[in-house]
ZALO-5929 format. One record per residue (C-alpha): residue number from 1; residue in three letters; x, y, z. Coordinates in nm, 2 decimals. Example, Ala and Ser with C-alpha at 12.3 -4.5 7.8 and 13.67 -1.06 7.14 Angstrom:
 pos code      u      v      w
   1  ALA   1.23  -0.45   0.78
   2  SER   1.37  -0.11   0.71
//
This chain:
 pos code      u      v      w
   1  MET   8.18   3.44  13.91
   2  TRP   8.10   3.12  13.70
   3  GLU   8.16   3.23  13.35
   4  GLU   8.46   3.19  13.14
   5  PRO   8.77   3.36  13.29
   6  VAL   8.77   3.65  13.04
   7  ILE   8.42   3.72  13.13
   8  SER   8.41   3.67  13.51
   9  GLY   8.77   3.79  13.58
  10  SER   8.82   3.88  13.95
  11  ALA   8.52   4.09  14.01
  12  GLY   8.24   3.89  13.83
  13  SER   8.00   3.94  13.54
  14  GLY   7.70   4.14  13.60
  15  THR   7.44   3.90  13.49
  16  ILE   7.07   3.98  13.43
  17  PHE   6.84   3.68  13.37
  18  PHE   6.52   3.73  13.17
  19  SER   6.21   3.50  13.20
  20  GLY   6.12   3.28  12.92
  21  CYS   6.32   3.16  12.63
  22  THR   6.31   3.13  12.25
  23  LEU   6.40   2.76  12.29
  24  GLY   6.22   2.48  12.49
  25  CYS   6.51   2.27  12.59
  26  VAL   6.38   1.99  12.81
  27  PHE   6.71   1.98  13.00
  28  CYS   6.74   2.35  13.08
  29  GLN   6.95   2.42  13.39
  30  ASN   6.74   2.74  13.45
  31  TYR   6.41   2.57  13.40
  32  SER   6.22   2.77  13.67
  33  ILE   6.29   3.09  13.48
  34  SER   6.29   2.96  13.13
  35  SER   5.98   2.74  13.13
  36  GLN   5.79   2.82  13.47
  37  LEU   5.82   3.20  13.41
  38  CYS   5.96   3.28  13.76
  39  GLY   6.03   3.65  13.74
  40  LYS   5.91   4.00  13.82
  41  PRO   5.81   4.29  13.59
  42  VAL   6.08   4.55  13.53
  43  THR   6.03   4.86  13.31
  44  PRO   6.31   4.97  13.07
  45  GLU   6.38   5.25  13.32
  46  GLY   6.40   4.99  13.61
  47  LEU   6.64   4.78  13.39
  48  ALA   6.86   5.09  13.31
  49  GLU   6.89   5.13  13.70
  50  ILE   6.99   4.77  13.75
  51  ILE   7.26   4.80  13.48
  52  ARG   7.38   5.13  13.66
  53  ASN   7.39   4.94  14.00
  54  LEU   7.58   4.64  13.86
  55  GLU   7.83   4.87  13.71
  56  LYS   7.88   5.07  14.04
  57  GLN   7.94   4.72  14.21
  58  GLY   8.24   4.68  14.00
  59  ALA   8.12   4.40  13.76
  60  HIS   8.36   4.36  13.45
  61  ASN   8.05   4.37  13.21
  62  ILE   7.67   4.37  13.19
  63  SER   7.55   4.03  13.07
  64  PHE   7.19   3.99  12.93
  65  VAL   7.09   3.62  12.97
  66  THR   6.83   3.49  12.72
  67  GLY   6.70   3.84  12.66
  68  THR   6.61   3.78  12.28
  69  HIS   6.23   3.82  12.33
  70  TYR   6.30   4.13  12.54
  71  ALA   6.54   4.29  12.28
  72  GLU   6.35   4.60  12.22
  73  ALA   6.31   4.67  12.59
  74  ILE   6.68   4.61  12.65
  75  ILE   6.77   4.85  12.37
  76  ARG   6.55   5.12  12.52
  77  ALA   6.72   5.06  12.87
  78  LEU   7.06   5.09  12.70
  79  GLU   6.94   5.41  12.53
  80  ILE   6.84   5.54  12.88
  81  TYR   7.19   5.43  13.03
  82  ARG   7.48   5.30  12.85
  83  PRO   7.74   5.15  13.08
  84  ARG   8.10   5.23  13.05
  85  ILE   8.19   4.86  13.08
  86  PRO   8.13   4.61  12.79
  87  THR   7.77   4.46  12.73
  88  VAL   7.74   4.09  12.67
  89  TRP   7.46   3.90  12.48
  90  ASN   7.43   3.56  12.65
  91  SER   7.18   3.35  12.44
  92  GLY   7.09   3.00  12.32
  93  GLY   7.18   3.10  11.97
  94  TYR   6.84   3.07  11.83
  95  GLU   6.82   3.41  11.69
  96  ARG   6.65   3.60  11.40
  97  LEU   6.90   3.81  11.20
  98  ASP   6.68   4.12  11.22
  99  THR   6.70   4.11  11.59
 100  LEU   7.07   4.08  11.59
 101  LEU   7.10   4.37  11.34
 102  ALA   6.89   4.58  11.58
 103  LEU   7.13   4.49  11.86
 104  GLU   7.45   4.52  11.68
 105  ASN   7.54   4.87  11.80
 106  TYR   7.45   4.79  12.16
 107  ILE   7.64   4.47  12.22
 108  ASP   8.02   4.44  12.27
 109  ILE   8.05   4.06  12.34
 110  TRP   7.85   3.78  12.19
 111  LEU   7.82   3.47  12.41
 112  PRO   7.59   3.23  12.20
 113  ASP   7.54   2.86  12.25
 114  TYR   7.57   2.62  11.96
 115  LYS   7.38   2.34  12.13
 116  PHE   7.29   2.11  11.84
 117  ALA   7.44   2.04  11.51
 118  LEU   7.20   1.74  11.42
 119  PRO   6.84   1.83  11.33
 120  GLU   6.69   1.53  11.49
 121  VAL   6.86   1.60  11.83
 122  ALA   6.73   1.96  11.81
 123  GLU   6.39   1.84  11.74
 124  LYS   6.39   1.58  12.02
 125  TYR   6.53   1.81  12.29
 126  ALA   6.41   2.15  12.19
 127  ALA   6.13   2.11  11.93
 128  ALA   6.34   2.32  11.70
 129  GLN   6.45   2.10  11.40
 130  ASP   6.58   2.42  11.23
 131  TYR   6.81   2.51  11.52
 132  PRO   7.15   2.39  11.36
 133  GLU   7.11   2.63  11.05
 134  VAL   6.94   2.91  11.24
 135  ALA   7.19   2.92  11.51
 136  LEU   7.49   2.90  11.28
 137  LYS   7.37   3.19  11.06
 138  ALA   7.32   3.39  11.39
 139  ILE   7.67   3.31  11.51
 140  GLN   7.83   3.39  11.19
 141  PHE   7.66   3.73  11.20
 142  MET   7.79   3.78  11.56
 143  CYS   8.14   3.70  11.45
 144  LYS   8.13   3.95  11.17
 145  ALA   7.96   4.22  11.41
 146  ALA   8.22   4.18  11.67
 147  GLY   8.54   4.15  11.46
 148  ASN   8.86   4.05  11.62
 149  SER   8.84   3.96  11.99
 150  VAL   8.99   4.24  12.21
 151  ILE   9.11   4.11  12.56
 152  GLU   9.29   4.36  12.79
 153  GLU   9.45   4.24  13.11
 154  GLY   9.27   3.91  13.10
 155  ILE   8.92   4.07  13.04
 156  MET   8.74   4.05  12.72
 157  LYS   8.62   4.39  12.59
 158  ARG   8.49   4.27  12.25
 159  GLY   8.45   3.96  12.07
 160  VAL   8.27   3.61  12.04
 161  ILE   8.28   3.31  12.26
 162  VAL   8.07   3.01  12.13
 163  ARG   7.96   2.77  12.40
 164  HIS   7.87   2.41  12.36
 165  LEU   7.73   2.20  12.65
 166  VAL   7.80   1.83  12.62
 167  LEU   7.49   1.62  12.69
 168  PRO   7.51   1.26  12.82
 169  GLY   7.45   1.00  12.56
 170  ASN   7.49   1.26  12.28
 171  THR   7.87   1.25  12.18
 172  ARG   7.77   1.23  11.82
 173  ASN   7.60   1.57  11.84
 174  SER   7.88   1.73  12.03
 175  VAL   8.15   1.59  11.77
 176  ALA   7.93   1.73  11.49
 177  ALA   7.88   2.07  11.66
 178  LEU   8.26   2.12  11.70
 179  ARG   8.31   2.02  11.35
 180  LYS   8.06   2.26  11.22
 181  ILE   8.21   2.55  11.43
 182  SER   8.55   2.46  11.29
 183  SER   8.44   2.46  10.93
 184  GLU   8.18   2.74  10.93
 185  LEU   8.31   3.01  11.18
 186  PRO   8.63   3.23  11.13
 187  VAL   8.96   3.07  11.22
 188  GLY   9.04   3.15  11.58
 189  THR   8.69   3.18  11.71
 190  LEU   8.68   3.10  12.07
 191  VAL   8.50   2.80  12.20
 192  SER   8.39   2.70  12.54
 193  VAL   8.34   2.33  12.58
 194  MET   8.11   2.29  12.89
 195  SER   8.10   1.98  13.11
 196  GLN   7.85   2.12  13.37
 197  TYR   7.55   1.93  13.26
 198  THR   7.33   1.83  13.56
 199  PRO   6.99   1.66  13.53
 200  ALA   6.73   1.93  13.55
 201  GLY   6.42   2.06  13.38
 202  ASN   6.16   1.83  13.24
 203  ILE   6.35   1.51  13.14
 204  LEU   6.12   1.24  13.27
 205  ASN   6.07   1.11  12.93
 206  TYR   6.44   1.12  12.84
 207  PRO   6.62   0.86  13.05
 208  GLU   6.94   0.93  12.88
 209  LEU   6.95   1.26  13.03
 210  SER   6.90   1.14  13.38
 211  ARG   7.28   1.13  13.46
 212  ARG   7.59   1.35  13.42
 213  ILE   7.83   1.29  13.15
 214  THR   8.11   1.04  13.19
 215  PRO   8.48   1.09  13.17
 216  HIS   8.49   0.89  12.86
 217  GLU   8.24   1.09  12.69
 218  TYR   8.40   1.42  12.79
 219  ASP   8.74   1.31  12.69
 220  LYS   8.62   1.22  12.34
 221  ILE   8.48   1.57  12.29
 222  LEU   8.80   1.73  12.42
 223  ASP   9.01   1.51  12.18
 224  THR   8.79   1.64  11.90
 225  ALA   8.83   2.00  12.00
 226  GLU   9.20   1.95  12.01
 227  LEU   9.22   1.78  11.68
 228  LEU   9.03   2.05  11.53
 229  GLY   9.26   2.31  11.67
 230  LEU   8.97   2.49  11.84
 231  LYS   9.10   2.77  12.09
 232  GLY   8.91   2.87  12.39
 233  PHE   8.80   2.73  12.73
 234  ARG   8.74   2.38  12.88
 235  GLN   8.54   2.31  13.20
 236  GLU   8.66   2.08  13.45
 237  LEU   8.44   1.76  13.47
 238  SER   8.39   1.86  13.84
 239  SER   8.18   2.16  13.72
 240  ALA   7.87   1.92  13.68
 241  THR   7.71   2.05  14.01
 242  GLU   7.41   2.23  14.12
 243  GLU   7.64   2.51  14.27
 244  TYR   7.65   2.66  13.92
 245  VAL   7.28   2.70  13.89
 246  PRO   7.20   3.06  14.05
 247  ALA   6.93   3.09  14.32
 248  PHE   6.65   3.27  14.14
 249  ASP   6.50   3.46  14.44
 250  LEU   6.39   3.76  14.25
 251  SER   6.62   4.00  14.43
 252  VAL   6.75   4.31  14.27
 253  PRO   7.10   4.41  14.35
 254  GLU   7.14   4.73  14.54
//
């Protein structure tokens, strides 16, 4: 229920989290599964059944969260069972174009992050100096693949939403990210500005990340988004709470 309104709707998004990640963000809110590899083995057949069960429960969509390194298996699962509801690719944006090309005919909604616009920040927090250019090219591909957004009765059926998480002490990176989105992506691309950062992950050596963002920091980013004319979604500052981090108990929905 914690995604953007057009994704969660009234019934919720059917999210499936995958262990591991193509990035190594030190501040990851899902650190236990992205870096500590909490998880359980699931075959493509098992994944297809999970998809089927989520659809039966009434989810508005099926959302694959950080599934890039399992793309081949996810495609196999979707060939076994293709749901009648939209599929969502929820990723950190650090994607190879050949992976996205393979996924193009299987994904309806693209939900990438654009985390870093400054190479030095990407290198510092994710050991991925090339993130700004790699992610931008990936998101440009997603925008082309999705075409114009389709939203029916308040629920997205097709399109792209680009997310940006504001980090404490890094307003310069956030301003640069929003400017890059504005100048390099199609006019009207929906942008979700996120305030939910909560100290987590492996941030012992990054004292600037040991706090939540301040109202002053967030207001600066929201003002930038407004000045740039970016449309989309804005989290309330009160969203910075552990309640938004799922309990990864390895359960499979029945």
